C-alpha positions in Angstrom: -109.8 -11.4 89.0 -108.6 -13.7 91.6 -110.4 -13.7 95.2 -108.9 -11.4 97.5 -107.5 -13.7 100.5 -109.6 -13.8 104.1 -107.0 -11.5 105.4 -108.4 -8.8 103.8 -107.5 -4.9 103.0 -104.6 -3.7 104.0 -104.9 -1.2 106.4 -105.7 2.0 105.6 -107.2 0.8 102.3 -110.6 1.0 102.9 -110.9 5.1 103.6 -109.4 5.4 100.4 -111.6 2.9 98.5 -114.7 5.0 100.6 -113.7 8.0 99.6 -113.0 7.1 95.8 -116.8 5.4 95.9 -117.9 9.2 97.3 -116.2 11.3 94.7 -119.2 9.9 91.8 -122.3 10.9 94.3 -123.7 10.5 97.3 -124.0 7.6 98.8 -125.6 5.5 102.0 -123.8 3.4 103.9 -125.1 0.0 101.8 -125.1 1.7 98.7 -121.1 2.2 99.5 -121.2 -1.5 100.4 -122.6 -2.7 97.6 -121.1 -0.2 95.0 -117.4 -1.9 96.5 -118.5 -5.5 95.8 -120.0 -4.5 92.4 -117.1 -3.3 90.6 -114.5 -5.8 92.4 -116.9 -8.2 91.1 -117.6 -9.3 95.0 -114.1 -9.7 95.7 -114.0 -6.5 98.2 -116.8 -7.1 101.0 -117.3 -4.2 103.5 -118.9 -5.5 106.7 -121.3 -2.9 108.6 -119.1 -3.4 111.4 -115.6 -2.0 109.4 -117.9 0.5 107.5 -119.3 2.3 110.1 -116.2 3.2 111.8 -115.0 4.3 108.9 -117.2 6.2 107.8 -117.6 8.6 110.9 -113.8 8.6 111.2 -113.9 10.3 107.8 -116.8 12.2 109.0 -114.3 12.9 112.2 -111.1 14.1 110.1 -114.5 16.3 107.5 -113.6 14.6 104.5 -117.7 13.4 104.3 -120.3 15.0 105.4 -123.5 13.1 106.3 -127.3 14.1 105.6 -130.5 12.5 106.1 -132.5 11.4 102.8 -134.7 8.7 101.7 -133.0 6.0 99.8 -134.6 3.9 96.4 -137.2 2.0 98.8 -138.3 5.4 100.7 -136.4 4.3 103.9 -134.8 6.9 106.2 -131.3 6.7 105.5 -127.5 9.2 106.1 -126.4 9.6 103.0 -122.6 10.4 102.9 -120.6 12.9 100.6 -117.0 14.1 99.8 -116.2 17.3 101.1 -114.0 20.3 99.8 -110.9 18.7 102.0 -111.8 15.3 101.1 -111.4 15.8 97.4 -108.2 17.0 98.2 -107.4 13.5 100.6 -108.5 11.3 97.8 -105.8 12.4 95.6 -103.1 12.4 98.0 -104.3 8.8 99.0 -104.2 7.9 95.3 -101.0 9.1 94.5 -99.5 8.0 97.9 -101.1 4.0 96.5 -100.1 4.8 93.4 -96.6 5.2 94.6 -96.5 2.0 97.1 -97.8 -0.1 94.4 -95.0 0.7 91.9 -92.3 0.3 94.9 -94.2 -3.2 95.4 -94.1 -4.5 91.9 -90.6 -2.8 91.5 -89.5 -5.3 94.3 -91.7 -8.1 93.4 -90.5 -8.1 89.6 -87.2 -8.5 90.7 -85.3 -11.1 92.5 
């Protein structure tokens, strides 16, 4: 896989990736970041300065909720999970992303 350019993820993509990651299981912030890196072959790295504001934004919107728990190494950690509204929003975001991706592919393949 080709590494992502330094510019990073397009606007709004991080929210989609976080929602998708949490659709599988609740995770704490570090685990979300690690999972995205793992799935992408380290092509997607999310810095804490981007991750935590995104998590707080998603929580304010009611798409995720947080609760305190213990991490694998018995440290106190805030775990995030998708809400019912978040699951619905994830489907909307996936549909929109696929439609946009199809249109961009169509344009790139023409000309």
